[in-house]
N, C-alpha and C positions, 0 to 999 in steps of 0.2 A: 297600404296596410293589409295585413292578412285578414281574411274573413273567417267566420266561424265554420264555414264549409271546408276550409283548407287545413284545419287542425282537428285534433281530437277534442271535440266539444262535449259530447255526452259521456258521462262517467259511469262505469259499472260500479255498483255499490251494494251493500247489504240492503235488502228490502223486506226481510221477514223479521218482525220484532215480537211476534207472539207465536206460541205453538200452533194455533189455528192457521196462521199465514204460512208457517213453515211446512205443515204436513197436510193441508187440505187438498193438495194435488192428488193424494192417494184416492180420494173420492172420485176425481175426474177419471183416473185410470180404471177404477173399479166399475164405474157406470159405463164409460165409453167403450172399454174393451171387454170387461166382464159381462156387460149387458148384452153383448152379442151371443153369449153362451147361456146366460141366465137373464132373459129379457125382463123379468120382474124387477131387477135392479133399477131399470129405467124409471120406475114409478116413484123413485126418490126425487126426480127432477121437478115435478109439480110443486112439491113442498119447498124446494129451493127457490122456485120462481115466486111463490107466495111470500116467502121470507124476504127476498130482495125487494119486492114491490112494497111490502110493508115498511121495511127499513128506509127506503128512499123517500117516503112521505115525510119522514122526520129528519133525515140526515143526508139527503142527496145520494151520491154514488159511494157512500160509505161501504156498502156491501162489496163493491168491486175492489176496493183497496184493502179490505180487511178479512173477508170471509170467502170470497169467490174461489171455488176449487180450480177453475181454469186460470184465474189470476195467480194463484199459488203455483200452478204448473209452469206458467210462463216465467214467473220470477225466479223460481228455485231450480228448475231443470233446464229451461231454455236460456235464461239470462246469462249464466256463466259462459255459454258457448255462442251466444248471439254476436252478430257483427256490430250490433249497437250503433246503427247509423241513424241519420236524420229520417224521420218518417215523412214520406212525400205529402205535400199539402193536399193533394187531391184525395188521398185516403181519409183525410179529416174533414173533407168538405161536406156541406149539407146535402148536395145531390147524391153523393155516394152513401152517406149515412141513411138517407131516405130510401134509396134503391135497395140497399141490403136489407133494411127493415121490411120493406114491402115484399121482397122476394122471400124472405124468411117466413113471414106470416102467411103468405100465399101457399108456400110449399108445405108448411106445417098444417095449415087448414086442409089442404088437399089430402094429406095423408090421414088426418083425423076422419075425414069423410069416408075414406076407404076402410078404416078400422071400425067405424060406426056400423058398417054392414054386418059386423060379427057380434054386435051387442047381444047379450043373452046367451052366448055360447061360451064354452070353456076356453076358447082361444082369445077372447076379447082382451083380457088384462095383459096377456103375454104380448099380443100384437101392439097394444097401446104402449107397453113398456119398451118394446123394441123401437118404436118411433122416437121416444125420448133418448134412448141409449144411442141410437144411430146419429141423432142430432148432436149429442154430446161428443161422439167420436169424430164427427165432421169438424166441430169447432177445435177439438184437440189437434187434428191433423192439419187443417188449414191454418189455424192460429200458430201451431208449432212451426210450420214451414215458413210463415211470414216472420215469426220471431227469430228464426235462424238466419234468414236472408236479410232482414232489415233491423228490427228492434223487437225485443221480447213482448212488448205490449202493443204491437201494431194492430192486432185483431181488436183490441179494446177501443180503438179509435172509432170503429163503426159497428161494434158488437150490438146486435138487436136488444140484448138484455140491458146493455148500458143505455140504449135509447129509451127503453121502457123506464129505467130508473130516472132519467132526466125528466120524462113526461110526468111521472108520479111526483117527482120533487117539485116541479112547477105547481102541480095541484096542491101539494102540501104547503107550499109557501102562500098560495092564493087563499087557502082556507085557514091559514094561521097555525097549522100543525107543526111547522118547522121553526116557528119563531123562538121557542125556548129550548130547543133540542139540537139545533143545527150547529155543529162544531166546524169552524173554518180555520184555515191557516191564518194565524194572527201574528203580526209583528209587534214587539213590545213598544217600539216608537220608531217612526220612519227616519228620524235623525240618527238612529244608531245603525242603520243599514250601511254595509260596506259597498253595496252595489257590485259585489263580486260575481253575481250570477250563478253561484253554485246551486241554489235552489232550482234553477232552470236546468242545469247540467245533470242533476241527478233525478229529476222528475220523470217517472215512468211514462207519463202521458205527454211529456215534452212540452209542458206549459212553462210560463215564466212568472212566478209569483211576484218577484221584486218589481216587475214592470206593469203588473196588472192588479194593483191593490185598489180597494174601493175608494170612493170619493174622499173619505176622511183619511186615506192613505194608511189604513191599519189592517184591513182584512182582505183576503183573496176570495173574490166572489165567483170565479169562473165555475159554471155548472159542470164542467168536465172534470174538475178536481175530484180524485177518488179518496181523498182524506187518508192517505196511506202513511203519513208521517215521515216519509223519506226525506223531505226537505227540512223538517224540523230537526231530525237527527243529524243532518249533515251541515247545518248552518254554522260556518266558522265563528260567527259572532255570538252564537247561542241566543239569538233574539226571536226565533220563531217558535210558536207553540200552537196547539189546537185549543180554540176557545169559542164559546158561544157568543153571539153578538152582544148580549148584555154584559158580558164579562170583559169585552175588549177595552171599553173606556176605563174601567177600573185598573186594568193592566197598564194602560198608557199613563194614567195619573200617578201610578205608584213607581214609575221608572225615574231614576236619576239621570240627568243629562250632563252631569259634571264631566268635563273633559271633551264634550261634544258641542257645547253651547256657543263656541266661536267658529264652528265649521262653516265654510262657505266655498263657493266655486271660484277658481282662479284660471285665468289664461296664462300659460307659461311657455317659454321657449327653452329647448334643450341647449344649454350653453356649452356643456362639455360632457364627454363620455370617457371615463378613465378605466382601463382594464386593470384590476387588482389581482386577478388570477384568471386562469383559463375559463372558469365558470362564474366569475364574480366581476361585476362592473359597478362603478359609481357614476350616477347620473346627476349632473348639476342643472337645476332648473332656474332660469331667470324669470321672475314674476313680471307679468305685463300689466294685468288688470285683475284685482288690485295690485299695487306695487310691492307690498310686503306682507308676510304672514307671521304674525306674532304666535309663537308656540312655546310649549313647555318641553324640556328634554324628556324623552320617552314616548312622546306622542307620534302618531303616524299620519301619513297623507295618502289619499287615494289617487292613483295614476290611471288615466284613461287608457284602455286597451282596445275597446270596440265602440266607436262613437255611435254606430247605427243602433246598437242594442243597449247603449248606456252602461257598458260594463267597465268596471275599474278593478285595480288590484291595490291592496293595502301594503305599504312599505313604511317602515319606521324612518323618521327623519334622522339622518346620521350626522347632520351638521348644517351650518348656515354661515353667512357673513354677518357682520355686526348689526346691520339694520334689517336683517331678515328679508332682503330683497332677492336673495338667492338661497335656495335650500338644496340640500343634497340627500339622495337616498342611495343605499347600497343594495344591489340585487344579485342574488345567486340563482342561476338558472336551475330549474328542477327537471329531471327526466320526465317527459310527458306533460310538463307544466304548460297549460294553455296560455296564460297571460305572460309568463316570463319568456316563452318562445317568441311571442309576438314582439315584445320589447327588445329582445336581443337580436332578432333577425331583421326587424323592419325600422326601428327607431334610429335616427341619426341626428347629429348635431345640426341645430337650426330648425328642427321640427317644432311646430306649435301645437299644443294640446291642452286639454283641461285637467286640472287637479282639483281635489276637494280636501280641505283640512283647515286647521289641525284637528285631529280626532284621537281619542284614547285617554284612559285614566289610570290603567293598572300600573304603568311604569313611571308615572309622574312622581317626582321626588318630594317627599315630605322631609324638610330639613330639621324638624324638631328631633331632639335626642342627640346622642354623641357619637353614634356609629352607623355607617351605611355600608352595605355589602352588595356588590353587583356580581351576579353569577351567570355565566353564559357558556354555551357550546355552539360550535359552528357559526353560522351566519347570525345566530342570536346575539352576537356581540354588538350589532349595529345601534340599538338604542343607547348603549352606554358610551358611545363615542360622543354624542351631543351632551350626555350627562357629565362626563369628565370635562368636556370643553367648557360647559357653563360653570362647573364648580371650581376649576383650577386655572383655566386659561382666560376666560372672559369675566370670571368672578360675578356672574349674574345671580347665582343662588347663594344666599348668605348662610354658609355652613362652616363651622370652625372645628368640627370633630374629625374622626378618623374614617377613611374610606378604603375599602379593600375591593379589588376587582379580581375575580377568579375566572379564568378563561381556558376552556378545553377545546382542542381540535384534533384532527387526525394526524396530518403531516405538517412539516415546517411551513410549507407554502400556504397552508390553510389559516395561518395566524394573521388574518387581515388586520390592519391598523396596529400591528405589533410595535412598529417603530414609534408611532405616536404615543402609545401608552408607556413605553419605556422612557420616552422623553419627559412626559408629564410626571412619572414617578421619580425621575432624577431631579426634577426641578421643585418637587413638592414633598416635604417630609411627611405630610399627613395622607399621602396617597400611596398605597401598597399594591403592587401589580404582581399577580401570581399566574403562571401559565403552565400547561401540561399537555402532552401529546399522547394519544393512544397508540400511534404507530410511528414513532420517531425514527429517522433514518441514521441519526448519529446519537452519541451519548451526551450531547450538549444540552438536551432537554430532559425534564422529568418524564417518565413513562407512566401512563395511567389515565384516569378520567378525572373530570372536575370534582367528582364526589371525593376522590382521594385527597385533593387539596383541602377541601372543607374539613375532612377528618382531622387534619393537622392543626386547624385553627380553633380558637376558643372565643367565639363571639359572646358578647354580653347579652343578657336577657332582653334589653331594650334595643338591640340592633334591628334596623329596618333592612330586610333582605329583598332584593329585586332580582327576579329570575327570568331569563328569556332563553328558550331553547326547546329541545324536544320534550314531549310529554313524559317520556321515561326518565330523562334526566331530572326534570322538575320534580317528579314524584319522589325520586331518591333524595334530592337535595332537601325537599320539604321535611321528610322524615328525619333526616340528620339534624336539621336546624331545630326541630321540635325536641329531639332527644338532647340537644345541647342547651335547651332552656329558652330558645327564642319563641315568643308567643305567636300563635297562628295568625292573629290579626296583623302582625308586623311582617308577614310574608306575602309578597306580591308576585304574580306570575303571568307571563304572556307567552303564548306559543307562536312560533313562526311557521308551523305546519298545520 
């Protein structure tokens, strides 16, 4: 199996969510470079140091992730052109952190002694400012070079100011100052985690929040966390947020686990791999222990891709046999997709791996009412395979009303499961199947987008609409449905991106 070192593990992503984080780098350039010509600019640095030490007493390395001018420089100017590689472990080791800190403090102290000799003269403040400005320039140059060669936040692994923040944070916790003010990465509930590892893949400090939660499995306690919110903004499940310790339990108690309450781990064997298209394959898993997985159409399962770091990928269950001892997922490989590349390149029939499921609530069918509408584009069609199967083939869902499936794709060959839906529509008068292609090669198909199909239909106000596809498509569909009188609470959406 492929390891995380052999694929693109760390992801470049947006890291500046406030104006301060976006433009604080200007201060670094002003002090570091401008200070060489106007040394008094360096006198801004002591105020910055006092501010970061004060902040760390209450909020840990919050300054590093939200206000630090150098951090802003690394994220905004170096990040986009960084090689974005794994930061070597030795650069994060305690001996290196201690050595850099001691060297930094010794060198700064030595220079202060030299400057002290000019105390009382007109040159004192300028020489003192130059000490700070030169130090700022050194960090800019060394940190920038490391950022280009390795990862933008490489310097931050052993930054002396970061070490000072950690020391002051320890003090703040010891005397109780951080008890009511310390905001940490908090998961709504551990059972909702997809174990996708994206929080680790986008973390500028290359930490792994999903693997290092506190004893109650709800907060990320690592003192190296810079509280930058990058993981909370990128969590596909939307279950990460910043919260104070006393708020975490309230968050957990207020979360619904509906759709996740039956999830458990399974051992499974890959029984068959079927190629549906050049970039789409269907994987059939034979369950070993436990021997069957009761699930509701629209739910998904987690497929293990990295056993060593407990990383999984979520895929909608696209079908099963009668007793649910065999389930199927349909996977489209994504360009640069870490998990799908591992699955496509390394998984073969007969392999045994772990699954977790069933999970998910958004696309579970509510059979009340008289009309259901399924709307999908691309690989978003997969949850509706099991839904149609349960409604019209196995008759497991007691529904007597009308069902419409709207399916949009690019080319003819992208219409996966087209034959199955055509067959079900031919056999069931209450199932209507509509398809459209944005780039058809012949005039056999309608040309356009799935939104064009919806414009031609007239759903009733109590129609329950289930959408799976790109965010852009879902947004357009939702607006059209509301304009046609469908209530927002009857519109359900899940993205495959």
